[in-house]
N, C-alpha and C positions, 0 to 999 in steps of 0.2 A: 766423135766417140758415141754419141747418143744414137746416131743412125746405125752404127755397127751393132749396138746393143739391141735396138728394135729389130734389126735384120735377123739376128740370132734367135730371138724369141719368136718372131714370125715364122722362121724356117722350122723351128722345133714344133710349133703349132701345126704346121702343114704335115710334118711327119707323123705326129700323133693322130691327126685326122685320118690319115691313110690307114693306120693300124685300127683305129676305132671303126671306120667304115667296114673293114673286113670282118670284124667281130660282130658288128650290129646286123650285117646282112645275114649272119648265121644265127641270130637271136641268142648270142652269148651274153654273160653278165657284164663283160667289159664293153661299154659303148663308146660313142664318139666323145662325149663330154669327159668321161673319166680318163680316157686315153690322152686327150689333149691337155688336161690339167696335169697329169703325171709328166708328160713330155716337157711342157712349158716350165713347170716347177723345177724339174731336174736341170733344165737349161739355166734357169735363174740362179740356182744354187751353185752351179759350176762357174757361171760368170762372176758371182760374188766371191767365190773362193779364189779365182785367179786374180781378179782385180784387187782384192784385199792385200795380196802380197806386194803388188806395186805401190799401193797407197800407204800401207802402214808399216811395212818392213823397212829397217834401216840397214843398208849394206854393211856387212862386217859385224853387226851387233844382233840382228834378229834373224833367226833361222825358221822360215815358214815354208810349209809345203803347199804349193798352189792348188793341189787337187785333194787336199785332206777332206774338205767338206763333200766334194763329189764322191769320194770313196765311201762315205757313209750312206749315200743314196742307194747303192746296190743292196746293202743289208736292210736299210729302212723300208724300202719298197716291198720287201718280202712280206710285210704284214698285210699289205693290200692284196698281194698275190694269194696269200693263204685264205683270204676272205672269199675268193671265187672258187676254191677247191671244195667240192661237195661230196659227201658220202650218202648215197641213196639208201633207201630201206632194204635194197637187195644186195647191200655190201659192195656195190660198184662205185669206184671213184671216178668222178668227172671234174672237168674244169682245169686240168693240168696244162693244157695248151693255152687257155686263156690266162692262166697265171704266168706262163712263160712270156706271153705277149705284154703283160703288165711290166715285167722285168725288161723286155725289149724296148718298150716305150720310154722307160727311164734311161736306158742306154743311148737311145737316139737323142734324147734331150741333152745328155752329157756331151755327146759328140758335137752337137750343134753349138752348145755353150763354149766348148773348147775351140771352135772354129774349124772342125774337120767336116766340112760340108760334103765333099765328094764321097768320103767314107760313109757318112750317114745316109746319103742317097743310095749308094750301093747296098748298104745293109738293109734298108727298108725294102728294096726291090727283091733281094734274096729271101728275106723273111716272108714276104707275101707269096713268092714262088714256092717256098718250102711248105707253106700252109695249104696252098690251093693246087698248084700245078704238079709238083713232084708226086704227091700221093695218088693223084689221078693217073699219072703216067705209070706208076709202079703197079697200080691195081689192074691196068689194062694189059701190061706186058710182063708183069712179075709172076712169081709162083702162085699156085692156086690158093694157098693159105692166106695170101694177102688180098684175095678177092672175097673173103668171108667177113661176116659180122657176128657179134655176139647177141644172143636173144635170151631173155629171161622167161622161163616157162614155169607157171605155177598151176598144178593140177590137183583137183580133189577127186578121189576115186572111191568106189565102194570097197569095203574090206574083202579081199580075195587072196588067193594063193598064186596068182599069175602076175605078180608085180614085176618079176624079172622079164617075163615074156612081153609085158606091156612096154617096158623100157627098151627092149630089143626092137620092138616094132617102130619106135620113134626114130631109132638110128638107121641110117641108110648111107649110101655113098656120099650124099651131099650134106647130111646133117650128122653132127657128132656131139655126144654129151661130154662136156668138159668138167662139170661139177654137179653133184647131185646130193640132195638132202631129203630124207624121208622121215615123216613123223606121223603119229596118230592124232587125228582131230577129235574124234569121239570113238565110241565103241564100234560104230558101223562104217566109219570113213577114215581115209588116210590122205595125207597131203604130200605131194612130190614137188620139190623145188629144184629146178635145174637151170644151169647155164649151158646153152647149146650154141654150137657154131653152125651158121647157115650161110648159103651163098647170098651175095648182095642182090642178085636178081630175083631171089625168091621173096615174095611179098609176105608180110607178117600175117595178113588175113588168111593166106593159103596154109600157113603153119597152124593157125588156130583151127581151121576147119578140118585139117588132117587129124589133129589130136582129138577134136571133138567127136570124131566118128569111131574112135577106138572103144573097145568093150570096157565096161565098168567105169567109164569117165563120167563124172557128175558135173564138174565145172572146170573151165579153163581160163587162164589169164596169160597172155603173151605180151611181152614188152621188148622193143628194140632198145638195147642199152649201149650200142656203139655210137660214138660221136660222129 
């Protein structure tokens, strides 16, 4: 029995390691250590939940659900997932994929603890493919909109009557303004904050220099906000 117990924990450790490596290679908040701890702990809770039924229930007298504790993992791990979801100062939400990976790591631990090894291996392969291979394939062969990324643009301009013309100059066939906010900085300057859609192949620096050369532009800040 102890060997089966160790095997399940070791298997869940390996699955968590695979999830953690994928996230750490991309410098995301969820690393190898966190992913392995979540997976192993979920596996342990699942094993305890199942074995407690066999050890403490009395046939005909005790009604126990072998996966009651495991069911609480799915909701409890949401607190960890919420911790990696960030709202940046430009109102962009990031970390949703990493939060989903936290939830996936717990699911893999539950599967390993319940003894569904083949299902767990299949799931971790599909998850890694969904994160890495499928988006790459879709961006290469999918619609043009899927080959674009969002860019945050912050421009300080001199006070002028050509604001609309300046914004029209920024837009072209490859770049589109998705969201715009204009406000006064002081009596002589104005600030334009935009979220623009740009092709993946277009460098952030080229966008910066293109905006910098426009008339009345005093300062430019460009940030790539797509994951």
